[in-house]
C-alpha positions in Angstrom: 2.9 23.4 25.7 1.1 26.4 27.4 1.9 28.5 24.3 0.1 26.3 21.8 -2.5 28.0 19.6 -6.1 27.5 20.2 -7.3 24.2 18.7 -10.4 23.7 16.6 -13.4 22.4 18.6 -16.0 20.4 16.7 -19.5 21.3 17.7 -21.6 18.7 19.6 -24.8 17.6 18.0 -27.1 15.4 20.1 -27.2 11.9 18.8 -27.7 8.7 20.8 -28.0 5.0 20.0 -29.9 2.5 22.2 -29.2 -1.2 22.1 -29.8 -4.1 24.6 -31.2 -1.5 27.0 -28.0 0.6 26.9 -27.6 4.0 25.4 -24.4 5.5 24.2 -24.0 9.1 23.1 -22.4 9.9 19.8 -22.3 13.7 19.7 -19.8 13.8 16.7 -21.8 11.4 14.4 -22.3 14.4 12.1 -18.7 14.1 10.9 -19.8 11.0 8.9 -20.8 12.3 5.4 -24.1 10.8 4.3 -22.6 10.5 0.9 -19.3 9.0 2.2 -19.0 6.5 -0.7 -19.0 9.2 -3.2 -16.6 11.3 -1.1 -14.3 8.3 -0.7 -13.9 8.1 -4.5 -13.9 11.8 -5.0 -12.8 13.7 -1.9 -13.9 17.0 -3.4 -17.5 15.9 -2.8 -17.1 15.9 1.0 -19.7 18.1 2.7 -18.4 21.6 3.3 -18.8 21.7 7.2 -16.9 18.4 7.4 -14.2 19.5 5.0 -13.8 22.8 6.9 -13.3 21.0 10.2 -10.7 18.6 8.8 -8.9 21.5 7.1 -8.9 23.4 10.3 -7.4 20.5 12.1 -4.7 20.2 9.5 -4.0 23.9 9.8 -3.8 23.6 13.6 -1.3 20.7 13.3 0.9 22.8 10.9 0.7 25.8 13.3 1.7 23.8 16.3 4.6 22.2 14.4 5.6 25.3 12.5 9.0 25.7 14.3 9.8 22.1 13.4 9.8 22.6 9.7 13.6 22.6 9.5 13.7 19.4 11.5 11.0 17.8 9.3 13.1 18.7 6.2 16.2 17.3 7.9 14.4 14.0 8.7 13.0 13.7 5.2 16.5 14.1 3.9 17.8 11.4 6.3 14.9 9.0 5.3 15.4 9.6 1.6 19.1 9.2 2.0 18.6 5.6 3.2 16.7 4.7 0.0 18.6 3.6 -3.1 16.8 5.7 -5.6 17.6 3.7 -8.7 16.9 0.5 -7.0 15.4 -2.7 -8.6 13.9 -5.9 -7.4 15.6 -9.2 -8.1 14.3 -10.5 -11.5 11.9 -13.4 -11.4 12.7 -15.9 -14.2 9.8 -17.3 -16.3 10.6 -19.1 -19.5 12.7 -16.9 -21.8 12.3 -13.8 -19.7 12.9 -12.5 -16.2 10.5 -9.9 -14.8 11.2 -7.2 -12.3 10.5 -3.6 -11.2 13.0 -0.8 -10.8 12.9 2.9 -9.9 14.7 5.8 -11.6 16.6 8.4 -9.7 14.0 10.7 -8.2 11.1 8.5 -9.4 8.1 8.0 -7.1 6.6 5.0 -8.7 7.7 1.5 -10.0 8.8 0.8 -13.6 7.8 -2.7 -14.7 10.5 -4.3 -16.8 11.7 -7.6 -18.2 15.0 -8.8 -19.7 16.3 -12.0 -21.3 16.6 -14.8 -18.7 20.3 -15.1 -19.2 20.8 -11.4 -18.1 18.8 -11.7 -14.9 21.9 -12.0 -12.7 23.3 -8.8 -14.2 20.0 -7.0 -13.7 19.9 -8.2 -10.1 23.4 -6.7 -9.6 22.2 -3.4 -10.8 24.0 -3.5 -14.1 22.6 -2.2 -17.3 21.3 -5.0 -19.5 20.8 -4.6 -23.3 17.8 -6.8 -23.4 15.7 -4.7 -20.9 12.2 -3.9 -22.1 10.2 -1.3 -20.2 6.7 -2.7 -20.0 5.0 0.0 -17.9 6.3 3.3 -16.5 4.6 4.1 -13.2 5.9 7.7 -13.1 4.4 8.4 -16.6 1.1 6.8 -15.6 1.0 8.9 -12.4 1.3 12.3 -14.2 -1.5 14.7 -13.2 -2.8 12.3 -10.5 -3.2 13.7 -7.0 -2.8 10.1 -5.8 -1.4 7.1 -7.7 -0.8 3.4 -6.8 0.2 0.7 -9.2 -1.6 -2.4 -7.9 -1.3 -5.9 -9.2 0.3 -6.5 -12.6 0.6 -9.9 -14.4 1.9 -11.0 -17.7 0.1 -13.6 -19.8 1.5 -17.1 -20.1 2.7 -16.5 -23.7 4.4 -13.3 -22.5 2.5 -11.1 -25.0 0.2 -9.2 -22.8 0.4 -7.3 -19.5 -2.7 -6.6 -17.4 -2.3 -4.0 -14.6 -4.4 -2.3 -12.0 -4.2 1.3 -11.0 -5.8 3.2 -8.1 -6.0 7.0 -8.5 -7.9 7.9 -5.3 -6.6 5.8 -2.5 -10.0 4.2 -2.1 -8.7 0.8 -3.4 -11.1 0.9 -6.3 -8.9 0.0 -9.3 -9.0 0.3 -13.1 -7.5 -2.5 -15.1 -5.8 -1.9 -18.5 -4.1 -4.3 -20.9 -0.9 -3.7 -22.9 0.1 -5.6 -26.0 3.8 -6.0 -25.4 4.6 -6.8 -29.0 3.1 -3.6 -30.4 3.4 -1.5 -27.3 -0.2 -0.5 -27.8 -2.9 -0.4 -25.1 -6.0 -2.3 -25.8 -9.2 -0.3 -26.0 -11.1 -1.9 -23.1 -10.8 -0.8 -19.4 -12.3 -2.6 -16.4 -13.6 -0.6 -13.5 -14.2 -0.4 -10.6 -12.5 -3.6 -9.7 -10.7 -5.0 -6.7 -7.3 -5.1 -8.4 -7.1 -8.9 -8.3 -6.5 -10.8 -11.6 -5.3 -14.2 -12.9 -4.6 -15.2 -16.5 -5.9 -18.3 -18.2 -3.4 -20.6 -19.9 -4.4 -19.6 -23.4 -3.3 -16.0 -22.7 -6.5 -14.6 -24.4 -8.5 -14.0 -21.2 -8.1 -13.4 -17.4 -10.3 -13.5 -14.4 -10.9 -10.4 -12.2 -13.0 -9.4 -9.2 -15.6 -6.6 -9.0 -16.6 -4.6 -6.0 -20.2 -4.2 -4.8 -21.7 -1.0 -3.6 -20.4 -1.7 -0.1 -16.8 -1.8 -1.5 -16.5 -5.6 -1.0 -15.1 -7.9 -3.7 -18.1 -10.0 -4.6 -18.1 -11.1 -8.2 -15.6 -12.9 -10.4 -15.8 -12.3 -14.2 -13.9 -13.5 -17.2 -12.6 -10.9 -19.6 -11.6 -12.1 -23.1 -9.2 -9.7 -24.9 -10.8 -7.5 -27.5 -14.3 -7.8 -26.1 -16.5 -5.3 -24.4 -16.2 -5.5 -20.5 -20.0 -5.3 -20.2 -20.2 -8.6 -22.0 -17.9 -10.4 -19.7 -19.5 -13.6 -18.3 -20.0 -14.0 -14.6 -18.1 -17.0 -13.2 -18.9 -16.6 -9.5 -21.0 -14.5 -7.1 -20.5 -14.5 -3.3 -23.9 -14.5 -1.6 -22.6 -14.0 2.0 -21.8 -10.3 2.7 -19.4 -11.5 5.4 -17.1 -13.2 2.9 -14.4 -11.7 0.7 -13.4 -13.1 -2.7 -9.8 -13.4 -4.0 -8.2 -15.1 -7.0 -5.2 -17.4 -7.2 -3.4 -19.9 -9.4 -1.6 -23.0 -8.3 2.2 -23.2 -8.6 1.9 -25.8 -11.4 -0.4 -23.3 -13.3 -2.9 -26.1 -13.9 -5.7 -24.6 -11.9 -7.2 -21.2 -11.2 -8.7 -20.7 -7.8 -11.5 -18.6 -6.3 -10.7 -18.2 -2.6 -13.5 -17.0 -0.4 -13.0 -16.2 3.3 -13.8 -14.2 6.4 -11.4 -14.2 9.3 -12.1 -17.7 10.5 -13.7 -19.6 7.6 -12.7 -20.3 4.0 -13.8 -22.1 0.9 -11.9 -22.7 -2.3 -13.2 -23.3 -5.8 -11.1 -24.6 -8.6 -11.3 -24.8 -12.4 -8.8 -25.8 -15.1 -6.6 -22.9 -16.0 -7.0 -23.7 -19.7 -10.9 -23.6 -19.4 -12.0 -21.5 -16.5 -15.3 -20.9 -18.2 -16.1 -24.6 -17.9 -17.1 -24.0 -14.2 -15.6 -24.0 -10.7 -16.2 -26.6 -8.1 -16.0 -26.3 -4.4 -13.1 -28.5 -3.1 -14.3 -28.4 0.5 -17.6 -26.8 1.4 -17.3 -24.1 4.0 -17.6 -25.1 7.6 -17.5 -22.5 10.4 -14.0 -22.0 11.7 -12.4 -24.3 9.1 -9.6 -22.4 7.2 -7.7 -24.0 4.4 -5.8 -23.3 1.2 -4.9 -25.7 -1.6 -2.5 -26.3 -4.4 -1.9 -29.3 -6.7 0.9 -31.8 -7.1 0.6 -34.5 -9.7 -2.7 -36.2 -9.3 -3.4 -34.9 -5.8 -4.3 -31.8 -3.9 -2.1 -30.6 -1.1 -4.2 -28.9 1.6 -3.1 -26.6 4.4 -5.9 -27.0 6.9 -6.7 -26.3 10.5 -9.3 -29.1 10.6 -8.4 -31.2 13.7 -5.2 -29.1 13.8 -5.4 -25.6 15.4 -1.9 -24.7 14.2 -2.5 -26.3 10.8 -1.2 -29.4 9.1 -0.6 -30.3 5.4 -2.6 -33.2 4.0 -3.0 -34.8 0.6 -6.1 -36.0 -1.2 -6.9 -37.1 -4.8 -7.9 -34.5 -7.3 -11.1 -36.3 -7.9 -12.1 -36.5 -4.2 -10.6 -34.1 -1.7 -13.0 -35.0 1.1 -11.5 -35.2 4.6 -12.2 -39.0 4.7 -9.5 -39.3 2.0 -6.8 -37.2 3.6 -3.3 -38.4 4.4 -0.9 -36.4 6.5 2.1 -35.0 4.8 3.1 -32.7 7.6 1.4 -33.6 10.9 0.0 -31.1 13.4 2.3 -29.9 16.1 0.6 -27.8 18.8 2.4 -24.4 19.1 4.1 -24.6 15.8 2.0 -22.7 13.3 2.3 -23.5 9.6 1.8 -20.1 8.0 2.4 -20.8 4.3 3.2 -23.6 1.9 4.9 -23.5 -1.5 5.0 -26.5 -3.8 7.5 -27.3 -6.5 7.8 -30.3 -8.8 10.1 -32.1 -6.4 9.8 -30.2 -3.1 7.3 -29.0 -0.6 8.4 -25.9 1.4 6.6 -24.3 4.3 7.1 -21.3 6.6 6.3 -22.0 10.2 6.2 -19.9 13.4 7.1 -20.9 17.0 7.5 -18.6 19.9 7.6 -15.5 17.6 10.4 -16.9 15.5 9.9 -18.1 11.9 11.5 -21.1 10.2 11.7 -22.5 6.7 11.4 -26.2 6.2 12.1 -28.1 3.0 10.5 -31.5 2.3 11.7 -33.7 -0.6 8.8 -35.6 -2.2 10.9 -38.5 -3.4 11.9 -39.8 0.0 10.3 -37.5 2.6 13.6 -36.2 3.7 13.3 -32.8 5.5 15.6 -30.1 6.7 15.3 -26.7 8.3 17.2 -23.5 7.3 19.2 -22.1 10.2 19.7 -18.4 11.1 21.9 -16.9 13.8 20.3 -13.7 15.1 18.1 -13.7 18.2 15.1 -12.1 16.4 14.6 -12.0 12.6 12.0 -12.1 9.8 11.6 -14.5 6.9 9.4 -14.4 3.7 8.9 -17.0 1.0 8.7 -16.1 -2.6 6.8 -18.7 -4.6 8.3 -17.5 -7.8 7.0 -18.0 -11.3 8.5 -21.5 -12.1 7.4 -24.9 -10.9 10.1 -27.3 -12.1 13.1 -25.7 -10.3 15.5 -26.6 -7.5 15.8 -22.9 -6.5 13.8 -21.5 -3.5 13.8 -17.8 -3.1 13.4 -16.2 0.3 14.0 -12.9 2.1 15.7 -12.5 5.4 16.1 -9.4 7.6 16.3 -8.5 11.3 15.9 -5.4 13.4 19.6 -4.7 12.7 20.2 -6.4 9.3 18.8 -4.9 6.1 16.8 -7.3 3.8 18.8 -10.0 2.0 17.3 -11.9 -0.9 18.7 -15.5 -1.4 18.3 -18.3 -3.8 18.5 -21.6 -1.9 19.3 -24.8 -3.8 17.0 -27.3 -2.3 19.1 -30.2 -3.6 22.7 -29.1 -2.6 21.8 -26.8 0.3 23.8 -24.0 -1.3 22.6 -20.5 -0.2 23.3 -17.8 -2.8 23.0 -14.1 -1.9 21.3 -12.3 -4.8 20.8 -8.9 -3.3 21.2 -7.0 0.0 19.3 -3.8 0.7 21.6 -0.9 0.2 21.5 2.0 2.6 23.2 4.8 0.6 23.9 7.0 3.6 25.5 4.1 5.4 24.5 1.5 8.0 26.6 -0.7 10.3 24.5 -3.5 11.7 27.1 -4.0 14.4 26.3 -0.5 15.7 22.9 -1.8 16.8 21.7 -4.4 19.3 18.6 -6.5 19.2 17.3 -8.9 21.8 14.3 -10.9 22.8 12.5 -10.3 26.1 9.5 -11.9 27.7 6.8 -10.1 29.7 4.2 -11.8 31.9 0.6 -11.0 31.3 -2.0 -10.8 34.1 -3.1 -14.4 33.4 0.4 -15.7 33.4 1.0 -15.9 29.6 4.5 -15.0 28.4 4.4 -12.2 25.8 7.4 -11.8 23.5 9.1 -8.5 23.0 11.6 -7.7 20.3 13.9 -4.8 21.3 16.3 -2.7 19.3 18.7 0.0 20.5 22.0 1.7 19.5 25.2 0.0 20.8 26.4 3.3 22.2 23.2 4.2 24.1 22.0 1.2 26.0 18.5 2.0 27.2 17.9 3.1 30.7 15.2 4.8 32.8 15.4 8.1 30.8 15.3 6.5 27.4 12.3 7.3 25.2 11.2 3.9 24.0 8.7 3.4 21.1 6.6 0.3 21.8 4.8 -0.8 18.6 2.0 -3.3 18.4 -0.8 -4.5 16.2 -2.6 -7.6 17.7 -5.4 -8.4 15.4 -6.6 -10.7 12.6 -4.0 -13.3 13.4 -1.3 -11.1 11.7 2.0 -11.7 13.3 4.4 -8.8 13.5 7.8 -9.7 12.0 11.0 -8.5 13.6 12.0 -7.1 10.2 14.5 -4.3 9.3 13.2 -0.8 8.7 15.6 2.0 7.7 13.2 4.6 8.9 13.3 3.9 12.6 17.1 4.5 12.6 16.3 8.2 12.7 15.0 7.7 16.2 17.3 5.0 17.4 20.4 6.8 16.2 19.3 9.7 18.4 19.1 7.6 21.5 15.6 6.3 21.3 14.9 2.5 21.7 12.4 0.6 19.6 10.4 -2.5 20.5 7.6 -4.7 19.2 5.1 -6.2 21.6 4.0 -9.5 20.1 0.6 -9.4 21.9 -2.3 -11.8 21.6 -4.5 -11.2 18.5 -1.5 -12.1 16.3 -0.3 -15.6 15.7 3.3 -15.4 17.0 2.6 -18.2 19.4 0.2 -20.2 17.3 -3.5 -20.0 16.5 -4.3 -20.1 20.2 -2.5 -16.8 20.6 -4.9 -15.4 18.0 -8.0 -16.8 19.5 -7.1 -15.4 22.9 -7.0 -11.9 21.5 -10.2 -11.7 19.5 -13.9 -11.5 20.2 -14.8 -11.9 23.9 -11.1 -12.3 24.6 -10.1 -9.0 22.9 -9.2 -7.3 26.2 -6.2 -9.7 26.5 -4.6 -7.7 23.6 -4.6 -4.5 25.7 -3.5 -6.1 29.0 -0.7 -7.9 27.1 0.5 -4.6 25.8 0.3 -2.9 29.2 2.3 -5.9 30.7 5.0 -5.4 28.1 5.2 -1.7 28.9 5.4 -2.4 32.6 8.1 -5.1 32.0 10.2 -2.6 30.0 9.9 -0.1 32.9 10.6 -2.7 35.6 13.6 -4.1 33.7 15.1 -0.6 33.4 14.8 -0.1 29.7 12.6 3.0 30.1 10.3 4.5 32.7 6.7 5.7 33.0 6.2 8.8 30.9 9.1 7.9 28.6 7.3 5.2 26.6 5.6 5.9 23.3 2.6 3.8 22.3 2.3 3.4 18.5 0.0 1.4 16.3 -2.0 1.8 13.1 -5.4 0.7 11.9 -6.5 -2.1 14.3 -3.2 -1.3 16.1 -4.5 2.2 16.5 -7.5 0.8 18.4 -4.9 -0.7 20.8 -3.4 2.8 21.1 -6.8 4.3 22.1 -7.7 1.5 24.5 -4.4 1.5 26.5 -4.4 5.3 26.6 -7.9 5.2 28.2 -6.7 2.6 30.7 -3.2 3.6 31.6 -2.3 7.1 30.2 0.3 7.7 32.8 2.6 5.1 31.4 3.2 7.0 28.2 5.0 10.2 27.3 3.6 10.3 23.8 1.3 8.4 21.4 1.0 8.0 17.6 -2.1 6.5 16.1 -2.1 5.9 12.3 -5.6 5.7 10.7 -6.8 4.2 14.0 -9.9 1.9 14.2 -11.3 3.6 17.3 -15.1 3.9 16.6 -15.5 0.1 17.0 -18.9 -0.1 18.5 -20.6 2.2 15.9 -18.8 0.6 13.0 -19.5 -2.9 14.0 -23.2 -1.9 14.4 -23.4 -0.7 10.8 -23.7 -3.6 8.3 -23.5 -1.1 5.4 -19.9 -0.3 6.0 -17.3 -2.2 3.8 -15.6 -4.3 6.5 -18.4 -4.8 9.0 -20.0 -8.2 8.2 -16.6 -9.8 7.3 -15.3 -8.6 10.7 -18.0 -9.9 13.0 -16.1 -13.1 13.5 -13.1 -11.0 14.6 -14.8 -8.5 17.0 -18.2 -10.0 17.6 -21.6 -8.8 16.3 -23.0 -6.2 18.6 -26.3 -6.1 16.6 -27.3 -9.6 17.6 -25.0 -10.6 20.5 -25.5 -8.7 23.8 -22.3 -10.0 25.3 -20.4 -8.8 22.1 -22.0 -5.4 22.5 -21.0 -5.1 26.1 -17.4 -6.4 25.5 -16.9 -3.9 22.7 -18.5 -1.1 24.6 -16.1 -1.8 27.4 -13.0 -1.1 25.4 -13.9 0.9 22.3 -11.6 3.9 22.4 -14.3 6.5 21.3 -16.8 5.4 23.9 -14.3 5.2 26.8 -12.5 8.6 26.5 -12.7 10.1 30.0 -11.9 13.3 31.9 -8.2 12.6 32.7 -4.8 13.6 31.5 -3.6 12.1 28.2 0.0 12.3 26.7 0.8 14.3 23.6 -0.9 12.5 20.7 -0.6 12.6 16.9 -3.4 11.0 14.8 -3.6 10.5 11.1 -6.6 9.8 8.8 -7.5 9.6 5.1 -10.6 10.8 3.4 -10.4 8.0 0.8 -9.8 5.3 3.3 -12.2 2.3 2.8 -10.8 0.3 5.7 -10.9 2.9 8.6 -13.2 5.6 7.4 -11.9 9.2 8.1 -14.6 10.0 10.6 -13.4 7.4 13.1 -10.1 9.3 14.0 -11.9 12.6 13.6 -14.6 11.8 16.1 -12.1 10.4 18.5 -10.0 13.5 18.4 -13.1 15.7 18.9 -14.1 13.7 22.0 -10.6 13.8 23.4 -10.5 17.6 22.9 -13.8 17.8 24.8 -12.9 15.7 27.8 -9.2 15.5 28.4 -7.9 17.6 31.3 -4.4 18.3 30.2 -2.9 21.0 27.9 -0.7 18.6 26.0 -0.8 18.8 22.1 -3.5 16.7 20.4 -2.9 16.8 16.6 -5.0 15.3 13.8 -3.6 15.2 10.3 -6.0 14.1 7.5 -4.9 13.3 4.0 -7.5 14.9 1.9 -6.7 12.9 -1.2 -5.3 9.5 0.0 -6.5 6.4 1.8 -5.5 3.8 4.3 -1.8 3.6 3.3 -1.3 7.4 3.1 0.4 9.1 0.2 1.1 6.8 -2.8 4.6 7.8 -3.9 7.7 6.3 -2.1 9.1 9.8 -1.3 5.7 11.4 -0.5 5.2 8.7 2.1 8.4 9.7 3.8 7.0 13.2 4.6 4.4 11.5 6.8 7.2 9.5 8.6 9.2 12.7 9.0 6.1 14.4 10.5 5.7 11.6 13.0 9.3 11.5 14.0 9.6 15.3 14.3 6.6 15.3 16.7 8.2 12.6 18.9 11.6 14.4 18.9 9.9 17.6 19.9 7.9 16.0 22.7 11.0 14.5 24.2 13.3 17.5 23.7 15.5 16.0 21.0 14.5 18.5 18.3 17.9 20.2 18.2 20.2 17.3 17.7 21.5 15.4 14.7 21.6 11.6 14.6 24.7 10.2 16.2 25.8 13.4 17.9 26.5 13.2 21.7 24.2 16.1 22.4 21.3 14.3 20.7 21.9 10.9 22.3 22.5 12.3 25.8 20.0 15.1 25.8 17.6 13.4 28.2 19.9 11.0 30.0 
C-alpha cells in the first residue's frame, strides 16, 4: 500500500450551513454543479473543474489497479461464463399469443418477441419456434448510444400495438414510442421526457403515461390517443403534493386502470374503467397519514391490501360502489409478525406472498369455499417471487424460487390439483453444483435485545473460520426486505474461499412492519447497530474475525457502509459502497432535489424538525468522517444518477482523503455516462462487478489464484 500513487485532492472551499443553532461545514459543496439537472441528462455539460476532478479520480483508480487488469479480465470471463448468452424468459400466455424476451449470443440488450400460444412450451425450453415474431430488437435500438436501457414495454389488448420506453442517459427520463405490429412501422409520435410507466385502455387505441416535473418526480398522468399529437394529450391527473410519487396500474381482471400515489408511509389509489379512462378517476380511499393500501377487483367487490388497524397488513373486501372502511369484511385477517407483501387475484383464487422471520411463503385461497394451503420449500433460506401473469381466468400460478445455493427456477403451479411444473431453471453454462455450497440461517442479538437474522453462504470445502474474508451485505431502508436469492456473480468470491452473508437489519420488513418502523426516522441508528451486532456475532461465532470482514451496500445501503465505517472501522478489512447515499443531511435539507420531499417520512425533515436534524447529523456519513484509520474502500457513482446524485460519493471521498489517518487505498469510480444502476448492457455491467471483486481479492491477497484451486482457497487460512 505504501507504493500507491499520489491520489487527487479536491480543494476545500469555505461553505457552511447553519440550522437550529448548529453549523456544519461543507467544504466540498462546490462539487455540486449548479446546472446539475442539465448535466444529469447530458453529462457533457458538467462544469469543467468538476469533470476534471472526477476524471482524475477515475485515472487514479485505474493506476492503483493497473496490475490487476489480467485478474479483472479473468473475472469478467468467469462472470460472463455463468450467463447463458442466448437465454430467454418463460413466455407469458395472453389470448392467442405468448410474450417473452430473449437475448442473442453476444447481445447486450433484450429482444421482445411473441409466438403462438401453443408453441410457448417449446419457446420456454429454448427450442426454435416457427411462429416467433420479433417485436423489438434492443441491440438494434441501442446502436450509437453511450447508454441504453429498455424500460417498460406493453402490448395493446388487441395485440396490434407495442408501446415501449427507452432511456439513453441513465437519468431515468424515458422516451415512449409505439410500434404497429401488423405493419412493422413505428408511429410518428414520441412522448418525452416521461417516467417510463404506461397502461393501455381496453379499446387499444390509447394508453396512459406519467410525466416528470422539473424536479424529476412523476407528477402528471396523461392519456395519449394513437395518431394524435402528444401536445394535445388530455391531462387526467396532477399530483399536488411534492412528497408523493405517481404510478400506474391495471387490475388483474383488466376492468380498471389505477393511478397509485404514495410516499413511503401513505398511499391513495384512484380508479377508472379501463374502457373509458377519460371518464374520470375517483379516489377509492382518501389518503390518511400512515395508511398504505393497494387494490384490485373481483366480481362486484374491491379486494384491498391494507395496514389500517393491521400493522402487518390484512386483506379486506368492499363493494365497488362503496369501499369505505365501514363496509370492510376481512378476507385474510391480520396476524402480527406475518407481513403480507403482495396479493394476486384470479377468477377463482386469491394468492398472497407473506414474510415471517425473514422467510417468504406463498398462500393460495379458493374463493368458492375459503379453503387455503401454503406451498412448502425445503432449504433453510430461500427467496420467492410471484408473477401475476397476463391472464385472469386461469388455474395456473407462476412463481420463481431460488436460494443462496440454488439457481432460479420458474414454476407453474396448478392451484386446483396442487401440481408443480418446472418450466425453466437458470442455466450456468460454466457449471454449478448446488451441493458444493452450504447455506444457513444465523441470529445475532442487537444491543436492545432484538434478534437479527443473518443468511450465510460458503463453499462446502472451505468452512469459514477466523481467517476467512467474509462479505457482509445489507440494505436496511424503505421497508425493502433483502431476499436470500441466488446470484451467480458472488460465486467468484465464494469459490475462492470467501464467505458471503446478508444482514437482515431493521429498516427492511423481514420481521414485519415493526422491523421497518424501528429502522427509520428517529430510530434509524438501529439499522447501524443491528449491522454491527451481526458483524460481531460472525466474529464471535468463528466465521471470520475483525479485519477480515467486508462491509458492502449500495444506495441507502451505501449510507449504512459509511455510518458503520465511522463508528467501527476496526471491524472491517475492506469496504465497497455502490452509489452511496452519504450526504444525508444536506440532501434532506434541499427540497429541490428529486427524492427529498418524498423521503422526509423515511429519514425525517431536518428543515422543520430539530430532532430530525440532530438525529441525521449524528449518523450522516459525510458529516461524521473523523481523523482515524479506515479500511481499503471502493466507491462508485454515476453522473446521470437521479437517485443518489454524483456529488454525494464524490464529496464523501474528498472528506475521507482529507481526514483519514491511514495509507490504505481509497478509490472512487464515477460512470461519466450512466446512472444509478451503472452501465446499461448485461455484459457492460459485469465489468463493474469484476472491478469490485478484483479490488477485494487484491486487498485480501487472493489476486493470484483461480477459483477452486487449493492455493486460492487456502491462501489466507
